[in-house]
N, C-alpha and C positions, 0 to 999 in steps of 0.2 A: 954621228955627232959633228963630223966635219962639215956636212951639208948645212947643219944648223948654224955653225960658225960663219960659213960663207953667206948664208941668208942674212944674218945680222950685219955683216960687213956691207952687203948690198943695200940693206935697209938703211944703214948709216949714210952711205953715199947718196942715196935718193933723197934723204932728208937734209943733206948738206945745205941747200939753198935756204931752208927754214932756219938753220943754225946761224947763217950769215945775218938773216933778218933779226934773230934774237940777239946777236952780238951788237947790232946797231941800237937795239932797244935796251941792252944791258942785262938781258936774261940768258945770255949764252951759258953762263956757268951752271945754272940750274938745269937747262935743257941738256947740256953736255953730260952732266953727272947722271941724269936720269937715263940717258942713252947708254952710258957705260955700265950702269947697274943692270939694264935690260940685257946688254951683251954678256955681262958676267953671269947672270942667271941662265941665259940661253945656252952658253957653252959649258955649264955645269961647274964653274969655278966657285960659285957661291952655293953652299949647301946649308940649308936651315937645319937646326937641331930638332930633336924629337919633340913631339907634342904630347904632353902628359897632363892628366888631371893633377891639380896641385892645391890640395886643401890640407893645411896643417892639421894637427890632432883635433878631431871633432867627434861629438857623440854620434852614434849610429844605432840603427835598429837591426843591423846585420847579426845573424847568429852564425855560429861556426859550422853551418851545414849548408849543402847545396850551393846555389848561385846567389849573388847579391850585387846590387848596384851601389856605387859609392855615393851617389847623390851629390857629387861635387860639381858646382857650376863654374869652376875656374879652370881654364885650360892654359897651360904655360908652355913656352918654348924653352926647352932645357938649355942652360947656359953653355955647357960644354958638349962637344960632339960625341964624346964617349959615354955620356949619361944615358940611362935607360929609365923606364917608368917602374915605379915600385909602390907597394902598398903594405901597410902594417896594421893588423887588427889586434887589439888588446882588450882583455877583460881583467880589470883590476879594481878591487873593493866594490864590486857591483856595477861599476861603470864600464860600458862597452864603447871603445873609441876606434876610429879608422883614420889613418893618415895616408894620404896619397901624395907622392913626391917624384921629382927627378933625382936620380942618385947615380953616382959613379960606382960601377960594380967592383972596382978594385979596392974600394974602401968599405969598412964595416958600417953597419947601421944597427943601432941598439945592441952593439956587441957581437953581431953576426954578419957573416958574408952572405951575399945574395946567391941563391942556388941556380935557378933557371934563367940565366941571362940571355939565352937565345930563344926562349919560348915566345910564341906569338900571343899567348893568353896568360892571364895572371892566375896561376894555380897556387893556392895558399898551402904552405907547409908549416906544420907546428914546430916551434922552437922551444926547447927546454930552458926554463929560466926561473929565477926566483920572483915572486910577486904576481903570480897569476898566469893566465893563458896568453900566449903570444903566437900569432901566425904572420908569416911574411910571404910575399911573392914579388916577382919581377918579370918584366916582359919587354920586348923590343919594338912592337908596333906602336903607331900613334894612338894615344888615348886608350891603350889596352888595360890600364889600371882602373878603368871605370867599371868594368865587370869583374867582380871578384869571384873566383871559383874555389870552394872549399873541398868539394869531393868531385872526382871525375865521374862521368856518366856510368851508371850501373847497368847500362844496356848490354855491354859485353858479358858481364857476369850473368845476367839473366839469360842471354843467348846461350852461353855454355851450359848453364844449369838445365834449362828447359829443352833446348834443341839437341843436346847430346843424346838423350834416350830416343828422340825421334830419329836421328841418323842411325843409331844402332838398330832400331826396328826396321828402318828402310833397307839397310844393308842385309839384314837377316831375310827380309822379304825377297830381295833380289837374288840372294843365294838359293832360297827355296824355289823360286821361279826357274832359275837356271838349271837346278837339279831336276825338276819335273820335266822341263822341255827336253833335256838331254835323255832322260829315261824314256820319254815318249818317242823320241826319234830312234832310239835303239830298238824299241818294241816295233815301231813301224818298219824299220829296216829289216827285221827278221821275218816278218810275215810276208807270204808270197803275193 
């Protein structure tokens, strides 16, 4: 990072003659500010907030199963650095709505604290409440609240269910093979 800071300083010094020209024209202030902004970004002092999908409550066709896309076409830079992406799915009086927002994980949303604040994906969790179904999720990657996941992949479950008997059969076969080769070697060793 220090090399980058040195590079920006060198870049600034090389452009100094151009700044003198801008000063004579009266544009020095704009050029100087843009250079300072470039230097600030380059050395990491300026950190942009999270990018999250940001659609207030809107009707959705998402069901509370599998994966779903928010269909939100608004991306927002979260106002505060500690905010993360969140999504709230509700079913109330036959209306199904989805809300995608930036939210401070230390604060409650709809009366609940966010659970998975360090998750990279938005895994929905059901919340008990009066007035219908409510699912919430939170995640820390940019625009991670665009893909809503209601149930994790069932591949692991299928793998355990169907591959378990396979591995038991394979182990039994290996045991039988070892037993036969051992018995054959004993018989071979006894014969002249």
